[in-house]
N, C-alpha and C positions, 0 to 999 in steps of 0.2 A: 187288652193290652198287658202283658205280664210287668209287675213291678218287683223290685229288688227285695222289699221288705215281705213281699207274699212268697218268695223262694225259700227251699229250704238251704241249708249252708252248703249241703253236698251239691246238690243240683246248681246253685250259682257257684261253686268253685267249678263245675266241670263246664259251665257256661264262659268264666272268663278262659279258662285254659284252652277252649275250642278257639277262642277269637284272637286269643295270645300267639298261640302257636299253632297256625290252620295247617302246617307241612308237618309237624309230628312234637315230639318231647319238646319243653320250654327252654329257653336257655340255660346251660347249665351255669354259666358266669352270673352272682349279681349285679345290678346296675351300681356304679361306684363313680364318684367324682375323678377317680385314680387312672379310670380308663375307658374304653368306650365299649359298647354291645351294640350288635345289628342282631336283631331276631330273624331268624330264617321264615319266610313266608312258602307256601308250596313251590316244591320243585324237586328235581332229582337229588338234591343235597339235604332233604329234610331231615332234619336229626343228627346230621352231622356236625361238628363244632371245628372250626378254623381258627387259630391262635396267630395272629399277625404282630410282629415286634419291630417298631420303629426307631432305631436307635443309630441313626447315621447323622454327620454334620454337614454334608456338601451335597449330597443328591434330595432332600427334602422328603423324604420316605414320611415324615408326620404330616405330608399332604397326601401323598399317593396312598399309602394304605387305608387310612380311614376310606378313601373313594373307592379302592378295589374292596372292601370290604361291606360298605352299603350296596355296592353293584351286585355280587355275590350273593348277598341274602337275598335282594330284591328279587333279583331273576333267576337265581339258583336253588335258593333255598335255604342255603349254608347259616347256620347259627355263625356268627363270627365276633370275636374279640377282639381290639387293638389294644398293645401295650405300649407303654412310651418309654424312654429313657429320659428322667425328670432330675432339675436340680434341688436344692438342699428346701427349697420354698416349695416344690411341688410340681413346679412348670415346665411344659415340655421344651427343653432346652438344649437346640442343635449348635447353640456355641459354646458348651461345655468343653472344656479342654480334654484332652487325652492324656495319657501317663508319658509319652515323648517331651509332652509341655510341662507336664507338671505333676512330678513322681507320686504326689501324694494324693492326687485324685482318686476317685470312686464314683463308680457309676452307679445308677437304682434303678430298676424296672420294676415298679411295684405291681401285683399281680401275676407274676411269673410264676408261682406257685399253680396257677389254671392250667399249665402244660400239662396238668394231669388228668385234665379231662379233655385235653385238644385230641381230635382226628388228624390233625394236620398241622404243621407248624409253617409259617412263612417268616423266614427271619431277612431282616433289613439292618443290619447293624455294621459299623465303622471301628475297628480299634478299641473297643469299649473294655472296660474292667471292672468285674463285678465282684462283690462280697462272696466268699464260697459259700453262704447257703443259697446265693441267689443261681451262682454256677451250677450248683449241685440240681437244681430243675432241671437245667440244660443239658448235662449229664444222664441223669435218669431218662430223660426222653431220648437221648441218642442210644440206649440202651433197649428201650420200649418195642422196638420193630415197626415204629409208627413214622409215616413219611417226612420228608424235609425239602422244604422250598427255599433255595437260598438265592438272592437278589443282589446284584452287583457288588458291592463291598463286604457283604457277607462273608465272601472268601477271605476277607482278611478283617474278620467282625470282630474278634479279638483281642485283648491284652491280658496275659495271665492265664489262658487256658490251660488248665492241666487234667487234662482227661486221658484215662490209660485204658487199653484193650488187651488182655492176657499180659499185662505188666509193662506194654510197650507204649509211650506216649503218642497221642493221636493228634496231628496237625488237621485242626477244623475245614480249613480249606482244601489243602491238597488230597487228604485221605478221606474226610466224609464227601465235599462236595466235588470233587474231582479236578481241584486247580486252584491255586493260589494267584493273587496279583504279583507279576513280577515286572510289568512295565505297561505305559501307555503306548499303546501301538499306531504310532503317529503321534499328533500335537492336543496336548491336554487343554480342554474346554476350548478348543478352535475347528476340530473336526466333528464331524456327524459319522452317523453309521446306516447304510442300508444291510438289511436282513436278507438273505435266501435260504430257501429250503435246499437241505443237501440230499441230491435227487436219489441217491439209493436208498435213503431212510425216510422218505416223502411217505411212505405208507405208515408210519409211525403214529399211532393215534393222537399224541400230543401236537399232531401238525393238520389234525383235520381242520380243513376251513380255512387254515391260515395263509394270507398272503399281505402283500405291502405293508412290511416292517419297517420303519423307519425312525429313526430318535436322534436329538441333537447330542446325544454324549457320544464318546470316544471308544474306539476297541481296545477292550485289556488283551495283554498278552499274558496268558496264564501258564505257558512252555516254553523252555529254552528254543532258540531258533534251530529248525530242523528236526524239531522234536514234534511230537502228537499228545493229544490228551491221554491219560493213562486208561492201561487195560482195564474194560470192564464199561468203559464211556461210551455213551452211543451219541454222537454229534448230531442235530436237527438243525441248526442255524448256523450259516455262516454270516460273519459281519465284515461289510466292505467298508475300509475307511472313504470317506468322499473329501472332496478340494475343501469344504467349508461347511457351514453350520445351516443350510437350506435344504429343504426337501429335493429341488432339483439340481442340485451342484452333481458336479460329473464324478466318477471314480477318480481316487489316486490310485494311477497305475504304478505307481513305485512302491504300494503297500499290497501284500497278498493279503485275502480275506482271513480271517482264522474264526473258530467257533466262537460263537456268544451265546448257545444255549446248548445243552446237550442233558442226557439221563444217564442214570447209574444205579447201583445198589448198594448200601451200606449196612454192614452187620457190626454191632455194639456187644457187649459181654454177655447178655442173655441168648446169643447165637440166632436171634431174630432178623432176618433180612427184611431190609426198610426200602423203598422206593424213594430217590433221591431224582430232583430236577434244579438244574441251577442256569440260571442266566446272567451273563455280565452287562447285559443293558437293564436298564430299569430304573434311570433319573424320574422325576416326577414328572418332567417333560418329554421323557420316551414312553410313558403311559397315554399321553395323548393319542397315542397311535392305535389304532382299533386292532390291527394286527398282532401289535405286541400285547395286548390284553387278552384276545382270542387263544394265544399261546399261552399265556399263565391261567387262565381258566381250563383251558382243555388239561394242562398239567395239573391242576387241582384234583379233577376229576380220576386223570390216570394215576397219582400218585396215591389216591385212595381207593385203586383198584376198581373203578368204576368207569373204566373206558368205554364200556358198552353203552354207558350214557350219552356221551359226546356227540353234539351235533353240529355239523357245518353251518348251521344255521342258526343256531342260539345266538341271545342275545348279550352283547356286550357292550351294548349302550350305556355311558356315564349316568349314575342317578346324582341330582344335585347339581349345583356348582361347581365347576374344577377349573381353577384357574392358577395353577402352580407357580411358584416363584422360581428363577433360573437355578443351578447349581452353581455352586461356590463357596468360598470362605470369606469374601468380602461382606459381612453379614449387614453392616451400617446400609452401604450402597444396595444391596437386594433388596433389603427392608426386614431381613430376618431376625426377630426377636422372641425371646421366652413368652409363651400362652399356656392358658389352663389347657387341659386335654379337650373339653369341651368346646373350644375354639375351634378345633377340626373335625367337629362332627360334621 
């Protein structure tokens, strides 16, 4: 039996590397108490790095994104890094106010510079304001030609977003993601959503193996009544509001279905087209739906130009315990309190 002190330094490093990264290169982000890293194991995503940003106050992204990251790394081989919006004590704090409530507030996402090594950004923010040096990493990423996934409130994810292309101000929701929140289509925190595939686009790779999408969040309206998604958007899933928040509830026949997931492209200042996927579903409770998880995982592959690797039977089973808290702002009633990032691993 070989013992470590009998091995050359080079051979020992080789063994450590092969054990730590069986699917490819080592994770590009160092471990740190301020964020979470998940080493990809063998799988189609080996060597690719996904950065997930949890920075909302309502839909428990601080719980859902770590679950998605550890599941993507374990089942699909992607290196994943989860970044959080933290308070002055360095705690993940969904209760922190926004500029509408406190004009002096500033948010903080430690590690946002690691977008430089990301192959894909998954953003779940809501009305946050970042210092200019942190916003600059978002702007640089949008110019990079690398893909973007936006979840639910990401389409109204920022206050103070000041990014321009060709001298023209860019609206992150409307221009990059393909639609901004305009209203709740139905009853906020009272309805649930049944997702159905758009028949004419059912052959799109992102829909491979996807069925039975349901979640207890309501449908967003992202365009005016009588309108539609902007030119260049391809609707994949329509969301039908249900009468209440139970899986078996009937549809609310007074409300038409609206798009809740679509794809498009985005081109920043460097002229490099990037693939974009946006889902207005995505609360932590929504992601208890295997159909929604598959939709998101397929979108990761498609965004990265890896649609040939999408398999209808690939695993979307959750790794680890996942019992997310309910959505909302009644933090005391819901049990939402600040925690260190390690709490959410």
